[in-house]
VOPAGU-2260 file (C-alpha; in pm, 1 decimal, decimal comma):
REM VOPAGU-2260
SITE   aa  ch    i         X         Y         Z
SITE  MET   A    0      -2,5      -6,1      13,6
SITE  GLU   A    1     169,8     319,5    -118,9
SITE  LYS   A    2     213,9     592,1     143,5
SITE  LYS   A    3      71,4     855,9     -88,4
SITE  ASN   A    4    -231,3     654,9    -191,1
SITE  LEU   A    5    -297,8     583,2     177,1
SITE  GLU   A    6    -282,0     957,6     271,9
SITE  LYS   A    7    -508,0    1059,9      -2,7
SITE  ALA   A    8    -763,8     792,2     125,7
SITE  ILE   A    9    -741,2     940,7     468,1
SITE  GLU   A   10    -787,8    1278,2     344,3
SITE  LYS   A   11   -1118,1    1171,1     183,8
SITE  LEU   A   12   -1230,3    1024,7     526,4
SITE  TYR   A   13   -1176,3    1374,9     687,9
SITE  SER   A   14   -1320,3    1580,6     390,9
SITE  ILE   A   15   -1599,6    1362,3     228,5
SITE  ASN   A   16   -1725,0    1131,3     506,8
SITE  LEU   A   17   -1669,9    1360,9     796,7
SITE  GLY   A   18   -1636,6    1712,1     648,0
SITE  VAL   A   19   -1378,3    1816,6     914,1
SITE  LYS   A   20   -1294,4    2168,9     905,4
SITE  LYS   A   21   -1000,2    2379,8    1042,6
SITE  GLY   A   22   -1066,9    2470,8    1415,7
SITE  GLU   A   23   -1244,6    2156,5    1507,7
SITE  ARG   A   24   -1117,3    1923,1    1763,1
SITE  VAL   A   25   -1073,3    1547,2    1643,4
SITE  LEU   A   26   -1001,1    1254,2    1858,8
SITE  VAL   A   27    -858,0     937,3    1703,5
SITE  PHE   A   28    -808,1     624,5    1906,9
SITE  SER   A   29    -724,3     249,4    1851,2
SITE  ASP   A   30    -673,6     -56,2    2075,6
SITE  ASN   A   31    -361,5    -256,5    2158,3
SITE  ILE   A   32    -340,5    -637,6    2140,8
SITE  ARG   A   33    -333,8    -798,7    2476,8
SITE  ASP   A   34     -83,3   -1063,2    2581,5
SITE  GLU   A   35    -346,7   -1305,4    2645,3
SITE  GLU   A   36    -521,7   -1271,4    2298,0
SITE  LYS   A   37    -506,4   -1572,7    2090,2
SITE  LEU   A   38    -480,9   -1453,3    1729,2
SITE  THR   A   39    -416,2   -1614,3    1395,1
SITE  GLU   A   40    -110,2   -1475,0    1197,0
SITE  TYR   A   41    -345,2   -1276,5     970,5
SITE  ASP   A   42    -538,9   -1119,1    1254,9
SITE  ARG   A   43    -228,6   -1018,8    1443,3
SITE  LYS   A   44     -81,7    -860,1    1114,6
SITE  ARG   A   45    -420,5    -676,4    1061,4
SITE  ARG   A   46    -442,3    -554,5    1410,5
SITE  ASN   A   47     -85,7    -406,4    1378,2
SITE  GLU   A   48    -163,4    -253,4    1060,6
SITE  LEU   A   49    -482,9     -98,0    1200,4
SITE  LEU   A   50    -279,9      65,6    1474,8
SITE  LYS   A   51     -36,4     210,1    1222,5
SITE  VAL   A   52    -318,0     338,4    1019,1
SITE  ALA   A   53    -480,8     504,3    1316,8
SITE  GLU   A   54    -159,3     672,6    1387,9
SITE  LYS   A   55    -148,0     782,6    1014,0
SITE  THR   A   56    -501,6     912,2    1056,4
SITE  PHE   A   57    -377,3    1114,5    1334,6
SITE  GLU   A   58     -97,9    1254,6    1149,8
SITE  VAL   A   59    -310,9    1343,9     848,6
SITE  GLY   A   60    -570,4    1493,6    1077,8
SITE  SER   A   61    -306,2    1707,1    1251,4
SITE  LYS   A   62    -237,2    1873,5     923,6
SITE  ILE   A   63    -604,9    1991,6     893,3
SITE  THR   A   64    -699,6    2066,8    1252,0
SITE  SER   A   65    -622,7    2002,2    1619,6
SITE  THR   A   66    -619,9    1617,3    1647,9
SITE  THR   A   67    -550,1    1398,6    1941,5
SITE  PHE   A   68    -450,3    1026,1    1943,4
SITE  VAL   A   69    -487,0     770,0    2214,6
SITE  SER   A   70    -463,4     386,0    2240,8
SITE  TYR   A   71    -568,7     141,9    2502,8
SITE  ASP   A   72    -558,1    -219,4    2582,1
SITE  ALA   A   73    -822,9    -408,7    2391,4
SITE  THR   A   74   -1154,2    -470,6    2582,1
SITE  MET   A   75   -1163,4    -802,6    2400,8
SITE  THR   A   76   -1534,0    -785,9    2322,3
SITE  HIS   A   77   -1763,3    -577,3    2100,2
SITE  GLY   A   78   -1993,4    -333,2    2283,4
SITE  ALA   A   79   -1790,5    -306,4    2595,1
SITE  GLU   A   80   -1736,0      57,6    2722,0
SITE  PRO   A   81   -1392,6     213,0    2680,4
SITE  PRO   A   82   -1157,2     287,2    2966,0
SITE  GLU   A   83   -1199,8     601,2    3189,6
SITE  PHE   A   84    -913,9     796,5    3035,9
SITE  LEU   A   85   -1087,8     795,7    2692,4
SITE  TRP   A   86   -1391,5     925,6    2847,3
SITE  GLU   A   87   -1183,0    1211,9    2965,5
SITE  GLU   A   88   -1025,6    1283,4    2630,6
SITE  ALA   A   89   -1360,7    1275,2    2450,2
SITE  PHE   A   90   -1587,6    1460,8    2705,2
SITE  GLY   A   91   -1338,4    1684,9    2848,3
SITE  LYS   A   92   -1215,6    1726,7    3209,4
SITE  LYS   A   93   -1535,7    1886,3    3344,9
SITE  ILE   A   94   -1777,5    1641,0    3223,0
SITE  TYR   A   95   -1543,0    1338,8    3298,9
SITE  SER   A   96   -1487,2    1475,9    3676,2
SITE  GLU   A   97   -1867,5    1539,4    3741,5
SITE  LEU   A   98   -1955,7    1187,5    3609,2
SITE  ARG   A   99   -1694,5    1045,1    3820,5
SITE  ASP   A  100   -1756,6    1234,8    4133,6
SITE  ARG   A  101   -2117,0    1167,1    4120,8
SITE  GLY   A  102   -2060,5     794,4    4094,7
SITE  ILE   A  103   -2220,8     777,0    3751,7
SITE  LEU   A  104   -1923,8     688,2    3543,5
SITE  LEU   A  105   -1829,2     356,5    3680,1
SITE  LYS   A  106   -2209,9     264,4    3663,6
SITE  LEU   A  107   -2209,1     342,0    3284,9
SITE  ILE   A  108   -1894,1     170,3    3219,7
SITE  ASN   A  109   -2008,6    -141,6    3389,4
SITE  LYS   A  110   -2361,8    -101,9    3211,9
SITE  ARG   A  111   -2535,7     -78,5    3535,9
SITE  GLY   A  112   -2671,7     270,8    3513,1
SITE  GLU   A  113   -3033,5     324,2    3608,8
SITE  LYS   A  114   -3266,5     558,1    3431,8
SITE  ASN   A  115   -3198,8     847,8    3665,8
SITE  ASP   A  116   -2820,8     807,9    3612,9
SITE  LEU   A  117   -2854,7     800,4    3225,3
SITE  MET   A  118   -3077,3    1116,2    3242,4
SITE  GLU   A  119   -2833,9    1307,8    3476,9
SITE  ALA   A  120   -2543,2    1222,1    3240,1
SITE  GLU   A  121   -2736,0    1335,5    2932,9
SITE  GLU   A  122   -2819,3    1662,2    3099,4
SITE  LEU   A  123   -2458,3    1713,4    3215,9
SITE  VAL   A  124   -2322,9    1636,8    2865,6
SITE  LYS   A  125   -2580,9    1876,0    2698,6
SITE  THR   A  126   -2501,7    2155,9    2940,5
SITE  ASN   A  127   -2129,5    2115,4    2884,1
SITE  ARG   A  128   -2107,9    2012,6    2520,9
SITE  LYS   A  129   -1861,3    2291,2    2449,2
SITE  ASP   A  130   -1590,1    2098,6    2624,5
SITE  THR   A  131   -1626,7    1785,8    2424,5
SITE  VAL   A  132   -1445,9    1713,8    2085,1
SITE  ASP   A  133   -1625,1    1776,2    1767,8
SITE  VAL   A  134   -1532,4    1449,4    1578,4
SITE  VAL   A  135   -1425,8    1100,2    1693,6
SITE  ILE   A  136   -1257,0     842,2    1466,5
SITE  ALA   A  137   -1287,6     511,6    1650,9
SITE  MET   A  138   -1034,1     275,8    1500,5
SITE  ALA   A  139   -1039,0      22,2    1787,7
SITE  ASN   A  140   -1059,4    -340,8    1665,7
SITE  PHE   A  141   -1335,3    -407,9    1931,9
SITE  SER   A  142   -1645,6    -201,0    1840,2
SITE  VAL   A  143   -1766,2      89,7    2071,3
SITE  SER   A  144   -2050,8     157,9    1839,7
SITE  HIS   A  145   -2319,1      27,8    2078,6
SITE  THR   A  146   -2195,1     192,0    2401,4
SITE  LYS   A  147   -2322,9     462,6    2621,6
SITE  SER   A  148   -2010,3     653,8    2569,8
SITE  ARG   A  149   -2083,1     677,3    2196,5
SITE  ASP   A  150   -2448,9     751,9    2250,7
SITE  LEU   A  151   -2371,7    1028,4    2481,5
SITE  LEU   A  152   -2140,6    1187,6    2238,8
SITE  THR   A  153   -2351,2    1175,8    1951,9
SITE  LYS   A  154   -2697,7    1230,4    2081,7
SITE  SER   A  155   -2614,7    1466,4    2392,4
SITE  ALA   A  156   -2293,3    1648,2    2272,5
SITE  GLU   A  157   -2375,1    1638,5    1887,7
SITE  VAL   A  158   -2024,6    1486,4    1815,2
SITE  ARG   A  159   -1970,8    1343,8    1476,6
SITE  PHE   A  160   -1850,5     971,1    1522,6
SITE  ALA   A  161   -1701,3     734,8    1261,1
SITE  SER   A  162   -1670,3     376,6    1399,5
SITE  LEU   A  163   -1411,3     140,3    1208,2
SITE  PRO   A  164   -1407,8    -179,0    1429,8
SITE  LEU   A  165   -1219,5    -473,1    1259,3
SITE  PHE   A  166   -1101,6    -243,3     984,7
SITE  ASP   A  167    -858,5    -358,4     735,0
SITE  PRO   A  168    -654,6     -71,3     563,5
SITE  SER   A  169    -721,9    -235,0     212,6
SITE  MET   A  170   -1100,1    -120,4     268,3
SITE  PHE   A  171   -1009,4     226,1     177,0
SITE  PHE   A  172    -951,4     109,7    -180,4
SITE  THR   A  173   -1270,6     -93,7    -214,2
SITE  SER   A  174   -1572,6     -56,5      15,3
SITE  MET   A  175   -1460,1     302,6     107,3
SITE  ASP   A  176   -1407,4     397,6    -250,6
SITE  VAL   A  177   -1782,2     422,2    -353,1
SITE  ASP   A  178   -2036,5     684,1    -466,4
SITE  TRP   A  179   -2151,2     774,2    -113,2
SITE  ASP   A  180   -2456,4     958,9    -256,7
SITE  LEU   A  181   -2579,7     633,2    -425,3
SITE  VAL   A  182   -2516,8     424,4    -112,6
SITE  SER   A  183   -2687,8     705,7     108,0
SITE  SER   A  184   -3007,9     728,0    -126,0
SITE  ARG   A  185   -3048,7     343,5    -129,4
SITE  THR   A  186   -2987,9     304,4     256,9
SITE  ILE   A  187   -3234,2     588,3     358,6
SITE  LYS   A  188   -3506,5     434,5     151,7
SITE  ILE   A  189   -3486,6      96,0     307,2
SITE  ALA   A  190   -3449,8     235,2     645,4
SITE  ASP   A  191   -3777,2     418,8     576,8
SITE  LYS   A  192   -3944,8      89,8     479,2
SITE  LEU   A  193   -3829,0     -78,8     797,7
SITE  THR   A  194   -3973,8     220,8     992,6
SITE  ARG   A  195   -4323,2     167,6     853,0
SITE  ALA   A  196   -4313,0    -213,5     867,5
SITE  GLN   A  197   -4496,3    -414,1    1135,9
SITE  LYS   A  198   -4325,9    -750,6    1068,6
SITE  VAL   A  199   -4049,7    -915,0     881,6
SITE  ARG   A  200   -3982,3   -1264,2     750,2
SITE  ILE   A  201   -3626,5   -1390,4     661,7
SITE  THR   A  202   -3553,3   -1709,6     481,5
SITE  SER   A  203   -3218,2   -1831,3     321,5
SITE  PRO   A  204   -3103,2   -2144,5     140,0
SITE  ASN   A  205   -2893,6   -2241,2     443,3
SITE  GLY   A  206   -3206,0   -2312,8     652,1
SITE  THR   A  207   -3238,0   -1979,3     814,5
SITE  GLU   A  208   -3601,0   -1894,9     875,8
SITE  ILE   A  209   -3712,9   -1613,5    1114,3
SITE  THR   A  210   -3988,8   -1371,6    1181,6
SITE  MET   A  211   -3959,7   -1056,6    1378,7
SITE  GLY   A  212   -4183,3    -774,8    1512,5
SITE  LEU   A  213   -4089,7    -415,6    1408,9
SITE  LYS   A  214   -4391,7    -214,9    1518,4
SITE  GLY   A  215   -4288,7     107,9    1672,3
SITE  ARG   A  216   -3921,5      79,8    1595,5
SITE  ASN   A  217   -3744,0     319,0    1370,1
SITE  GLY   A  218   -3509,0     210,6    1089,3
SITE  ILE   A  219   -3172,6     375,9    1090,4
SITE  ALA   A  220   -2956,9     455,4     780,7
SITE  ASP   A  221   -2578,1     404,7     799,0
SITE  THR   A  222   -2488,2     606,2     500,2
SITE  GLY   A  223   -2122,4     691,4     529,8
SITE  ILE   A  224   -2215,6    1068,6     528,7
SITE  LEU   A  225   -2130,2    1199,2     879,6
SITE  ARG   A  226   -2115,6    1565,8     828,1
SITE  SER   A  227   -2400,0    1684,8    1031,0
SITE  LYS   A  228   -2413,7    1734,7    1410,0
SITE  GLY   A  229   -2461,7    1409,2    1610,5
SITE  SER   A  230   -2389,6    1200,2    1294,9
SITE  PHE   A  231   -2289,0     833,1    1379,0
SITE  GLY   A  232   -2199,1     542,9    1153,0
SITE  ASN   A  233   -1964,5     263,8    1064,9
SITE  LEU   A  234   -1706,3     296,2     798,6
SITE  PRO   A  235   -1712,0     128,3     563,0
SITE  ALA   A  236   -2076,0     216,7     557,1
SITE  GLY   A  237   -2387,0      76,2     372,2
SITE  GLU   A  238   -2656,3     -65,5     597,2
SITE  ALA   A  239   -3018,8      -3,3     707,3
SITE  PHE   A  240   -3076,0    -147,0    1052,6
SITE  ILE   A  241   -3346,5    -172,4    1326,6
SITE  ALA   A  242   -3391,5    -301,3    1662,3
SITE  PRO   A  243   -3666,0    -566,1    1673,1
SITE  VAL   A  244   -3924,1    -561,4    1946,6
SITE  GLU   A  245   -3791,4    -756,6    2240,2
SITE  GLY   A  246   -3962,0   -1095,2    2271,4
SITE  SER   A  247   -4096,1   -1089,6    1913,9
SITE  THR   A  248   -3838,7   -1296,6    1727,8
SITE  GLU   A  249   -3897,4   -1646,9    1654,7
SITE  GLY   A  250   -3722,1   -1908,9    1433,2
SITE  LYS   A  251   -3384,5   -2041,4    1344,2
SITE  LEU   A  252   -3059,3   -1858,9    1243,4
SITE  VAL   A  253   -2796,6   -2064,2    1074,4
SITE  ILE   A  254   -2420,4   -1931,4    1114,6
SITE  GLU   A  255   -2180,0   -1999,3     841,6
SITE  TRP   A  256   -1951,4   -1716,8     920,4
SITE  GLY   A  257   -1822,6   -1582,5    1243,5
SITE  PRO   A  258   -1666,6   -1216,2    1253,1
SITE  THR   A  259   -1343,1   -1319,6    1083,4
SITE  GLU   A  260   -1377,9   -1684,2     990,1
SITE  SER   A  261   -1603,6   -1950,5     829,7
SITE  VAL   A  262   -1801,1   -2174,1    1066,6
SITE  LYS   A  263   -1760,3   -2538,5     975,8
SITE  PRO   A  264   -1991,6   -2729,6    1037,2
SITE  PRO   A  265   -2260,6   -2428,0    1051,0
SITE  VAL   A  266   -2388,4   -2349,5    1387,9
SITE  VAL   A  267   -2781,1   -2328,0    1450,4
SITE  LEU   A  268   -2943,7   -2086,7    1676,2
SITE  GLU   A  269   -3283,0   -2183,8    1792,9
SITE  ILE   A  270   -3482,4   -1870,3    1893,6
SITE  LYS   A  271   -3804,2   -1829,0    2094,5
SITE  ASN   A  272   -3968,0   -1511,0    2245,0
SITE  GLY   A  273   -3692,5   -1302,3    2118,2
SITE  LYS   A  274   -3398,9   -1495,2    2267,4
SITE  VAL   A  275   -3159,0   -1771,5    2177,4
SITE  PHE   A  276   -3260,6   -2076,7    2374,9
SITE  LEU   A  277   -3045,9   -2334,5    2210,1
SITE  VAL   A  278   -2700,0   -2341,0    2037,9
SITE  GLN   A  279   -2666,7   -2643,5    1815,8
SITE  GLY   A  280   -2316,4   -2740,4    1709,2
SITE  ILE   A  281   -2001,2   -2920,2    1860,6
SITE  SER   A  282   -1729,9   -2693,3    1718,9
SITE  LYS   A  283   -1488,4   -2451,6    1916,8
SITE  PHE   A  284   -1695,5   -2165,6    1775,6
SITE  ALA   A  285   -2024,2   -2307,7    1905,2
SITE  ALA   A  286   -1867,3   -2371,6    2258,1
SITE  GLY   A  287   -1741,4   -2019,6    2273,0
SITE  LEU   A  288   -2072,3   -1863,6    2169,4
SITE  ARG   A  289   -2260,9   -2080,6    2428,9
SITE  GLU   A  290   -2016,2   -1972,5    2698,2
SITE  LYS   A  291   -2080,7   -1606,7    2599,6
SITE  LEU   A  292   -2460,8   -1644,3    2607,4
SITE  GLU   A  293   -2432,2   -1805,8    2940,2
SITE  GLU   A  294   -2248,1   -1509,4    3091,7
SITE  ASN   A  295   -2557,2   -1279,4    3074,0
SITE  PRO   A  296   -2901,7   -1363,9    2985,6
SITE  PHE   A  297   -2923,1   -1046,3    2802,4
SITE  ASN   A  298   -2668,2   -1169,8    2552,9
SITE  ARG   A  299   -2928,4   -1401,6    2417,6
SITE  ASN   A  300   -3135,7   -1100,0    2311,1
SITE  ILE   A  301   -3209,2   -1069,0    1931,5
SITE  ALA   A  302   -3085,9    -718,2    1908,8
SITE  GLU   A  303   -3078,8    -601,4    1537,9
SITE  LEU   A  304   -3177,1    -678,1    1173,2
SITE  GLY   A  305   -2971,2    -505,7     921,3
SITE  ILE   A  306   -2966,3    -506,2     530,7
SITE  GLY   A  307   -2633,4    -432,9     352,4
SITE  THR   A  308   -2642,0    -166,0      73,4
SITE  ASN   A  309   -2268,9    -127,0     -20,8
SITE  TYR   A  310   -2222,1    -228,9    -385,9
SITE  ARG   A  311   -1839,2    -250,1    -350,9
SITE  ALA   A  312   -1836,8    -445,2     -20,5
SITE  SER   A  313   -1745,1    -807,8     -95,0
SITE  ARG   A  314   -1540,6    -953,0     203,6
SITE  VAL   A  315   -1702,5   -1240,5     382,4
SITE  ASP   A  316   -1427,8   -1290,5     641,2
SITE  ASN   A  317   -1447,0    -955,1     806,0
SITE  ILE   A  318   -1796,5    -880,6     977,0
SITE  LEU   A  319   -1725,9    -488,2     931,0
SITE  GLU   A  320   -1751,2    -523,5     569,6
SITE  ALA   A  321   -1943,8    -841,5     531,0
SITE  GLU   A  322   -2270,7    -680,6     689,3
SITE  LYS   A  323   -2247,8    -396,5     433,2
SITE  ILE   A  324   -2247,5    -644,4     120,3
SITE  ALA   A  325   -2532,5    -521,0     -86,9
SITE  GLY   A  326   -2831,8    -792,0     -57,6
SITE  THR   A  327   -2703,8    -960,6     253,7
SITE  ILE   A  328   -2881,9    -930,8     583,7
SITE  HIS   A  329   -2736,9    -962,1     929,5
SITE  ILE   A  330   -2880,2   -1035,2    1273,5
SITE  ALA   A  331   -2719,2    -927,1    1596,0
SITE  LEU   A  332   -2733,0   -1061,7    1960,2
SITE  GLY   A  333   -2697,9    -847,2    2279,7
SITE  ASP   A  334   -2704,3    -485,8    2335,8
SITE  ASN   A  335   -2936,4    -257,6    2123,2
SITE  MET   A  336   -3004,1      12,0    2379,7
SITE  SER   A  337   -2812,2     281,8    2164,2
SITE  PHE   A  338   -3025,8     240,6    1855,8
SITE  GLY   A  339   -3396,5     211,9    1985,2
SITE  GLY   A  340   -3384,7    -119,3    2183,6
SITE  LYS   A  341   -3427,5    -199,1    2540,2
SITE  ILE   A  342   -3138,2    -422,9    2629,7
SITE  ARG   A  343   -2805,9    -311,5    2780,8
SITE  THR   A  344   -2504,2    -562,0    2801,4
SITE  ASN   A  345   -2160,5    -574,5    2733,6
SITE  PHE   A  346   -2192,7    -783,5    2414,8
SITE  HIS   A  347   -2302,4    -712,7    2055,7
SITE  GLN   A  348   -2234,9    -960,6    1782,6
SITE  ASP   A  349   -2348,6    -954,4    1431,7
SITE  PHE   A  350   -2385,3   -1254,5    1192,6
SITE  VAL   A  351   -2437,1   -1238,3     833,7
SITE  VAL   A  352   -2690,9   -1438,5     627,0
SITE  PHE   A  353   -2605,3   -1482,5     247,9
SITE  GLY   A  354   -2852,7   -1547,8     -31,6
SITE  PRO   A  355   -3153,4   -1429,1     178,5
SITE  THR   A  356   -3506,1   -1341,1      99,5
SITE  MET   A  357   -3668,9   -1066,4     315,8
SITE  ILE   A  358   -4035,8    -980,4     319,1
SITE  LEU   A  359   -4191,1    -675,3     504,5
SITE  GLU   A  360   -4542,9    -667,0     621,2
SITE  TYR   A  361   -4702,5    -317,8     673,9
SITE  GLU   A  362   -4995,8    -210,3     879,6
SITE  ASP   A  363   -5239,5    -266,5     596,1
SITE  LYS   A  364   -5109,8    -617,1     565,9
SITE  LYS   A  365   -4944,3    -544,1     238,1
SITE  LEU   A  366   -4632,1    -739,1     186,0
SITE  GLU   A  367   -4314,9    -606,1       4,8
SITE  VAL   A  368   -4014,1    -805,8     -94,5
SITE  ILE   A  369   -3695,7    -606,6       1,8
SITE  VAL   A  370   -3415,2    -856,1     -65,7
SITE  GLU   A  371   -3452,8   -1167,6    -294,4
SITE  LYS   A  372   -3151,2   -1405,8    -321,2
SITE  ASN   A  373   -2883,1   -1154,0    -237,2
SITE  LYS   A  374   -3039,8    -876,7    -442,1
SITE  ILE   A  375   -3207,1    -567,0    -321,2
SITE  VAL   A  376   -3508,0    -544,9    -536,3
SITE  CYS   A  377   -3722,1    -262,5    -362,0
SITE  VAL   A  378   -3490,7      20,6    -475,8
SITE  GLY   A  379   -3284,5    -133,3    -741,7
SITE  ASP   A  380   -2933,2    -274,7    -703,0
SITE  LYS   A  381   -2592,0    -208,3    -860,6
């Protein structure tokens, strides 16, 4: 990867995706590999490259405006809150100190905050939003997308937030090199349909067959355009997603791919009343997932339904890009508090279904096919 080409790609991240201007404050962060992590040679190389690219992103940003870079030891799970010192870097000393001294910060980090704690934190951040950074570029391998820290930054402080978990630098030249207006238009249309839908049915050739209730929930468009106040999304972007009504999901999810590797033989999740009640499989992957679900009953929650809309996304071995592949759908377990759900837990994991057919049912009982055999049919596909 040529240094000059990488710098140009990062410049586009700042200018096109985030619209960063001189005088704004930017925070770039990443995470370090822990000694106890057991990684494949590929993943270790990718993680080391990600850290280097995060540092390069800081260097490029420093030429544009005031930019800070920090790294921390990996949390080792998606959806876990970042460490305290990152809260201080992002929110500023005043907000951080108040949250800490009032005893709220530790509750939020441990996902134990009550409604009053959350309301108090939101009001504190809104009142002192001038002390926060303006833009966050999260290049931590383990996702902070579905955390209260991110939620407070975007919704209460109106920070623009780009999340790049599991990012591979090569993505700058594939799924990040797209017509963002096209991706945005397509994604917004599908998100609107999700908002209007009452129910959804998903099937696929691998045996997946699931129904979900969507009534009262809002579809969200991850468009890649993060220039307005409070914008949040993954990069590479390109998905419309929604939090299904808790307790409504029924059926069977067949997992053929984990976050970064194929699952052989496939693992089958049996779902009832919105929760995984049985993990069928004898593989190491199945055992690991079973152990994770047993840690906390909320980890069993069917948290998210998403539809990929990025026409240049193609990698199936990296969940960040795989869930954006146009015409795929993905289903997540665990936390969904930050995007319209009611479940808060230190776990959020997506699984992609390939070759799906997805049908929405609206209030008037009208049915609409959204995806058919890996092709978006409701708004056209490219």
